[in-house]
C-alpha positions in Angstrom: 99.7 91.3 -219.1 99.7 93.7 -222.0 102.7 92.9 -224.3 104.1 96.6 -224.3 104.0 96.8 -220.8 106.1 93.5 -220.6 108.4 94.4 -222.9 108.9 97.5 -220.9 109.4 95.6 -217.5 111.9 93.4 -219.2 113.6 96.1 -220.7 114.0 97.7 -217.2 115.1 94.6 -215.7 117.7 94.1 -218.0 119.2 97.8 -218.0 119.3 97.3 -214.4 121.2 94.0 -214.5 123.8 95.7 -216.9 124.2 98.7 -214.7 124.8 96.5 -211.4 127.3 94.5 -213.7 129.1 97.7 -214.6 129.4 98.5 -210.9 131.0 95.1 -210.4 133.9 95.5 -213.2 136.9 97.0 -211.4 137.4 100.5 -212.9 140.9 99.6 -214.9 138.8 97.0 -216.4 135.7 99.7 -217.5 138.0 102.2 -218.9 141.7 103.0 -218.7 142.5 106.7 -217.4 145.2 108.3 -219.2 148.4 108.3 -217.6 149.7 110.7 -216.4 145.7 112.5 -215.4 147.2 114.4 -212.2 150.6 115.7 -210.9 153.1 113.3 -210.6 155.9 113.7 -207.8 159.9 112.7 -208.3 161.1 112.0 -205.0 164.8 112.8 -204.6 166.5 111.4 -201.4 168.8 113.8 -201.0 168.9 117.9 -199.9 168.2 120.6 -202.9 171.8 121.5 -204.6 173.4 118.5 -205.4 173.8 116.5 -208.7 170.9 114.2 -207.9 168.9 117.2 -207.3 169.9 118.6 -210.4 169.4 115.8 -212.6 165.9 115.4 -211.1 164.6 118.8 -212.1 166.1 118.3 -215.4 164.3 115.0 -216.0 161.0 116.5 -214.2 160.9 119.6 -216.6 161.4 117.1 -219.6 158.9 114.7 -218.7 156.4 117.6 -218.1 156.7 118.9 -221.4 156.5 115.4 -223.3 153.5 114.0 -221.0 151.5 117.1 -220.7 151.2 117.1 -216.6 153.4 118.5 -214.1 156.2 116.4 -213.0 157.5 117.8 -209.6 161.1 117.2 -207.5 160.3 116.6 -204.1 163.4 116.5 -201.9 163.2 113.8 -198.8 166.7 113.4 -197.5 167.6 111.8 -194.3 168.8 108.4 -193.2 171.2 107.6 -196.0 168.2 107.8 -198.6 166.2 105.4 -196.4 163.2 108.2 -195.5 162.7 109.3 -199.1 163.0 105.3 -200.5 160.4 104.2 -198.0 157.9 106.8 -198.9 157.8 105.7 -202.5 157.7 102.1 -201.5 154.7 102.7 -199.3 153.1 105.0 -201.9 149.9 103.9 -204.0 151.2 102.3 -206.9 149.6 104.6 -209.3 152.5 105.9 -211.1 152.2 109.3 -209.5 155.2 108.9 -206.8 158.4 108.2 -208.4 161.9 107.5 -206.9 165.1 109.0 -208.2 167.5 106.2 -207.0 171.2 105.5 -207.4 173.7 103.5 -206.4 173.2 103.5 -202.7 169.9 101.9 -203.4 171.7 99.0 -204.0 174.7 99.7 -201.2 172.1 100.3 -198.3 170.7 96.7 -198.1 174.2 95.8 -197.1 175.2 98.9 -195.1 172.2 99.6 -192.9 170.9 95.8 -192.4 167.3 95.7 -191.8 165.5 98.5 -193.9 161.8 99.2 -193.8 161.3 97.7 -197.2 163.2 95.3 -200.0 165.4 97.2 -202.4 164.5 95.0 -205.2 161.3 93.3 -204.6 159.3 96.3 -203.4 160.1 98.2 -206.6 160.2 98.1 -210.2 162.9 99.9 -212.0 161.6 102.0 -215.0 164.7 103.2 -216.1 168.2 103.4 -215.8 169.2 106.5 -217.8 172.3 108.1 -217.0 175.7 107.1 -215.2 178.8 109.3 -213.9 182.2 108.0 -212.7 184.1 108.3 -209.7 187.1 110.1 -210.0 189.9 110.1 -207.3 191.7 113.4 -206.8 194.7 114.3 -204.6 195.8 118.2 -203.8 198.0 119.6 -206.3 200.5 120.4 -203.5 200.7 116.8 -202.6 203.0 116.5 -205.7 201.7 113.1 -206.7 200.6 112.6 -210.4 199.6 109.0 -210.8 197.8 106.3 -208.8 201.0 104.0 -208.5 202.6 106.8 -206.9 200.0 107.3 -204.7 200.0 103.5 -203.5 203.4 103.6 -203.0 203.7 106.9 -201.0 201.0 105.5 -198.8 202.5 101.9 -198.3 205.8 103.7 -197.1 204.0 106.5 -194.8 200.4 105.1 -194.2 200.0 107.8 -191.2 200.4 110.5 -193.2 197.3 109.7 -195.6 193.9 109.7 -195.0 190.8 109.8 -197.2 187.6 111.8 -197.3 184.3 110.8 -198.6 180.4 112.5 -198.5 179.7 109.7 -195.5 180.2 106.4 -194.6 179.0 103.7 -197.2 178.8 106.7 -200.0 179.8 105.5 -203.6 183.2 107.5 -203.0 184.1 105.6 -199.4 183.3 102.2 -201.2 185.7 103.1 -204.3 188.5 104.1 -201.9 188.0 100.8 -200.1 187.8 98.9 -203.2 191.2 100.5 -204.1 192.5 99.7 -200.7 191.8 96.3 -200.7 193.2 95.6 -204.2 196.5 97.4 -203.2 196.8 96.1 -199.9 197.1 99.5 -198.4 195.1 101.2 -195.4 194.0 104.7 -194.8 191.9 106.5 -192.2 188.6 107.4 -193.3 187.2 110.7 -192.9 183.7 110.8 -193.3 181.7 114.3 -194.0 178.4 115.1 -194.5 177.8 116.2 -197.8 180.1 117.1 -200.5 181.3 120.5 -199.6 183.4 120.1 -196.8 185.9 117.6 -198.0 186.5 119.7 -201.0 187.7 122.6 -198.3 189.4 120.3 -196.2 191.3 119.2 -199.5 192.2 122.5 -200.6 193.4 123.0 -196.9 195.7 119.8 -197.1 193.8 118.2 -194.1 193.2 115.3 -196.2 194.8 113.5 -199.0 192.4 111.7 -201.1 188.6 112.1 -201.9 186.9 110.6 -204.6 183.5 112.0 -205.5 181.6 112.1 -208.9 183.3 114.7 -211.3 180.9 117.4 -210.9 182.0 118.7 -207.6 185.6 118.7 -208.5 186.0 119.8 -212.0 186.6 123.1 -211.4 189.6 122.5 -209.3 190.9 120.0 -211.9 190.6 122.9 -214.4 192.5 125.1 -212.4 195.2 123.0 -211.1 194.4 123.0 -207.5 193.1 118.9 -207.7 194.8 116.2 -209.5 192.9 113.1 -211.0 194.8 109.8 -210.5 191.7 107.6 -211.8 188.4 106.9 -212.9 186.7 103.9 -211.1 184.5 103.1 -214.1 185.3 100.5 -216.5 185.7 103.2 -219.1 187.3 106.4 -219.2 184.9 109.5 -218.6 184.3 111.9 -221.8 184.4 115.0 -219.3 187.9 113.6 -218.0 189.3 112.0 -221.3 193.3 111.8 -220.2 192.2 110.6 -216.7 193.1 106.6 -216.7 190.7 103.9 -215.4 191.6 102.0 -212.2 192.4 99.1 -214.8 194.7 101.2 -217.1 196.4 102.6 -213.8 197.6 99.2 -213.2 195.1 98.2 -210.2 192.6 95.4 -210.6 189.5 96.7 -208.3 185.9 96.6 -208.1 184.4 99.0 -210.7 182.3 101.7 -209.2 180.2 104.6 -210.6 177.2 106.5 -209.6 173.9 105.8 -211.6 170.6 107.6 -211.8 167.5 105.7 -212.4 163.4 105.8 -211.8 161.9 103.3 -209.8 158.1 102.9 -208.8 156.4 100.9 -206.4 156.4 96.8 -207.6 153.0 96.7 -208.0 152.5 99.6 -210.2 150.7 98.8 -213.6 152.9 97.6 -216.7 151.2 100.1 -218.9 152.4 102.9 -216.8 155.6 101.6 -216.4 155.9 101.2 -220.2 154.8 104.8 -220.5 157.4 106.2 -218.5 160.3 103.9 -219.8 159.8 105.1 -223.3 159.2 108.9 -222.6 162.7 108.6 -220.5 164.5 106.8 -223.3 163.1 109.6 -225.4 164.4 112.3 -223.2 167.6 110.6 -223.1 168.2 110.4 -226.7 167.8 113.9 -227.2 170.9 115.7 -227.9 170.6 118.7 -225.7 169.8 116.7 -222.4 173.0 114.6 -223.4 175.1 118.1 -223.5 173.1 119.1 -220.3 174.2 115.9 -218.5 177.7 116.1 -219.8 178.0 119.5 -218.7 178.2 118.3 -215.1 180.0 115.2 -216.0 177.2 112.6 -216.6 176.5 110.5 -219.5 173.2 109.6 -220.5 172.3 105.6 -220.9 169.9 103.9 -223.1 168.7 100.5 -221.5 165.7 98.5 -222.1 163.3 98.1 -218.8 164.3 94.5 -218.5 167.9 95.6 -218.7 167.5 98.3 -216.2 165.7 96.0 -214.0 168.5 93.3 -214.1 171.3 96.0 -213.6 169.9 97.3 -210.4 169.4 93.5 -209.4 172.8 92.7 -210.3 174.5 96.0 -208.4 172.3 95.3 -205.3 173.7 91.6 -205.2 177.7 93.2 -205.7 177.5 95.8 -203.1 175.4 94.0 -200.5 178.4 91.6 -200.7 181.1 93.6 -200.7 180.0 95.6 -197.8 179.5 92.5 -195.6 182.9 91.1 -196.7 184.8 94.0 -195.7 182.3 94.5 -192.6 181.6 98.1 -193.3 179.2 99.6 -190.5 177.4 103.2 -190.3 179.3 105.0 -188.1 
């Protein structure tokens, strides 16, 4: 056979084998697409308008600007966050669907029973990037100015006291359960659907204690309608520097604070997790962001990805045990 023809045939065969070989290599190995290359959804498992929604939108704006791609908040409320959380757990692990989770993500395994996902195993925590205390307030008309006096009043006339929460198993509900267990008192729980009506009924004197995040009650603390008894975190809140912690008020109870985190499906590529974590960390170091958070009673946090992962795991263990020990059920 002509030598030139033979070389041509051999070259064609080699090229065919190379192309076939490349076709057999996974796309991720051939070349890594830049992330994010398409719009990203941030699933907020709450209705629009609350603190979680506000924080989610602020973070979405910052992520969009820094990563040059659209990050869009999608509100998926319902079933105590289960609907939105399951959506993320079942989504493609490509970094295009992110959960903005919080303490309820850690509470639900003990409260709900059988979930359609595993709160720990089905997710990777990208970053725990902010926290807020729970502040326990009473109507100013009650005439009680500190936690010790409140506990004494409940012990004397327990039938005269009820406490409100934004829902059974909500952080504020567990905060009061922790206080009651430590103080050995009992009050009737009045669970509401949301945060607006408890404030209205507190102002009307229909309930005597409410423990929400500060953002919903700061105006009423400032105008003197409510009196703050304590914050339930380990440290005082910068937005409420004169309000003592439970320990400072003389009560040894579980600390309870709301927190905000980004989580993705557990199979998400490590490269994507690292990009999201670094960008989120950069955002929380921005003084303008810290100020915006502080204005709604939230403090930015800086944790490594491993620290964030451990924090969520530990919170889940802690609250699952607490809910089961007190036999708290969804009503």
